[in-house]
Structure formats: C-alpha cells, structure tokens
C-alpha positions, 0 to 999 in steps of 0.5 A, a space after each residue: 398803084 401796084 396793089 389792086 386795093 389801092 385803086 379804090 382809095 381816093 386822094 381825099 374824102 369830103 362831105 360834099 362837092 361844096 366842102 372841097 378846097 378848090 383853091 388848094 387844088 388850083 395851087 397844086 396845079 390842077 386846071 381841069 375838073 372832071 365832075 360826076 353828076 348823079 349823086 355828086 351834083 344832084 340826085 338821080 331824080 333831079 333833071 336840071 342843076 340847081 342855082 347852087 350847082 351853076 354858081 359853083 361851076 361859074 366860080 370854078 371857071 372864074 378861078 381858072 379851071 376848065 370843067 367837064 361833066 362826066 357821067 355813066 348816064 345816058 345822053 338825054 339825062 346828061 345833055 339836059 343837066 349840062 345845058 344850063 351851064 355856060 361853056 361846059 362840055 360833057 361826056 355821057 355813057 362814060 363807062 367809068 371805071 374804064 379809061 375810054 370816057 376819061 380819054 373822051 373828056 380829055 379830047 373835049 378839053 380846050 387844051 392838052 392837060 397832063 395827068 397832074 393837072 386833072 382832078 375828078 370828083 365823084 361819089 363812088 369807089 367802084 367807078 369814080 375813084 377806081 377809074 381816075 386812079 387808073 388814069 393817074 388823076 387826083 380824085 376826091 370822093 364825096 358823100 352821095 347826095 341821096 343814095 335811095 335815088 341810086 339806079 340799079 347798077 349803082 346799087 350793085 356797085 355799092 354792094 361790092 364797094 362795101 366788100 372793098 371797104 372791109 378789105 381796105 380797112 384790114 390791109 390799109 387801116 391808116 389810109 382807111 381812117 384818113 380817107 374812107 372811114 367817114 365815107 363808110 359811116 353814111 
C-alpha cells in the first residue's frame, strides 16, 4: 500500500472473532491464522482461555488451519493463556506493528506459508492492522472485548487510532464506511 493511511485499513471488520466467516477464509486459501489474545480472545484481566475460546481454536484446527497466538504481552501472560490449547504455538513480546514478531510466528509455523495463506485477527489498528498490512497478510479487525481493561500502552494507541480514523474518514470515505465505521462507533 503506497499511501501511509491505507496501512491502517483492515480487510474486514467483525463484531467479534466468533462472527468471522472462517470457511470463506479457508476457501480463499488461508491456512495460517495469527490470533491476538488481549481484547480479541479475552480481556486483559482474564488469565485463561474460556471454553468458547478453546472450542473455536479446536474447530479451526479441524477445518485445516494452523493457529498461532501472537501478542505484545509478556511471556508469563501469553504462555499461561496459551497452555490450555492443544498444539498451538505462541509469540510473546511480538512488538506489533514491527515485522519481527510476525516473522517469529512464521518461523514457529509447521511449514513455510506464503503471505497469501496467512490471515491475522486483532482488535487494534495501530498494532494488529498496521503490522499485518506491512507483512502483506489478510487481516480482520474485531471490536475490543472490554476496552476498560486496556493496559496503558493500548490506551495510548487508541488515542492515536482516533486521529487516524478521522483522517481515513476524510481521505477514504468509502473504505471507512465499509470497514471502519462500525469499529469506530464503539
């Protein structure tokens, strides 16, 4: 994407990870899912995945996806949350939106994936969307589960996110309407 603002525009927006049409992703050739933890699968204060989280990941694996959890959070938080999942790798301190965490996730994958085979799911424009757009991955932005549990760095990101949203709305009104209007109305 040549325009700097476009790197903040997701391919899709969904109300939650449970609203995503994973069959459509599979049919488009996606085989690796990089899923954020905090405020995508659970709020920041929840230490372990819910039964619903575990069932979702198991369903995704049965469909033929490989799932890797990717988070900017610390090792203790991410490893504790990831432990109940069967055969699911994770990346902590991913430093999203930098590419290094995504590259680490790709190295942890069971095989080499082309960028067209990778999709990511997350709740932030400044980290999840920007980072995956830089990598050339398909991305889906979801509504944060509980913003009031955000850590300070995420609160700062959400402040800057509002400025980006205003600029996107002005420069790309059609894309804003299609992919970001509902996200901003939270």
